[in-house]
N, C-alpha and C positions, 0 to 999 in steps of 0.2 A: 212805779205807783206805790209799792210797799217793799220794804227791805226783807231780806231773809234773816232768819235767826238760826244759830247753830243748835244742833241737837243737845249739846252740852248745857246750853243755857236753859232749854226746856226741861231737861232732866234735873238741873239744880232747882228750878222753880218748883217742880213737882215734889222734890224732897223737902223743900221748905214748907209746902202746904201740908205735907203729911206730918210734920212736926208741930204744927200750930196747935196750941192747947185748946181743949174743949172739955165740957163737963164729963167727968168719969173717963176722960181720955178716949172717948168713943169716936171722935172725928165724924160727926153725922153729915158728911157731905162727900161728894165725888167731884173731881175736877176734870173737865174736858178741855183739852187744848185744841183750838181751831187755827190752822195755818193756811188752809186752802182758801184762795180768794173768793171763789164762788160761794163757798159755805159762809164766809164772813159777810159777803154781800147779802145773802139770805138772812143771816143773823142781824145785820144792821137795820133791817126793817122794824125791829123791836125797840130801837133806841130813838131818843128824841133829839131834835135840834142838831147842834154841832157834834154830838156824840156819834152820829152816823158816819161822818168823815173820819173821826178818830178810829172807829172800828175798821173802816176800809183801808186806812193808811197804816195800820199797825202791822207788826211782824207776826204777832199771834194774839189770840184772845183766850183768856181763861174763863171758862164758864163754871161756876160753882153750883152744883145741884144738891139740894138738901135731901137727906135720907130721913123721911118722916117716920120710919119704923126702925131706927137705929138700935133701939133697946132689945130687939128680938134676936 
């Protein structure tokens, strides 16, 4: 149903997101990696159309959560 992804790939992805530029180099977000099928199934309910299957068939999903108080 969905492939597995190595921990090395996830770690590389996380390193890339930490280096992404942002205003004042604050990186006002957190990244949550979802690999568990049941959690992806729950998450897929928030998507529209064909994106539901893309979430379910993916090796992992990266959820970017904004930090609305990053200046503190």
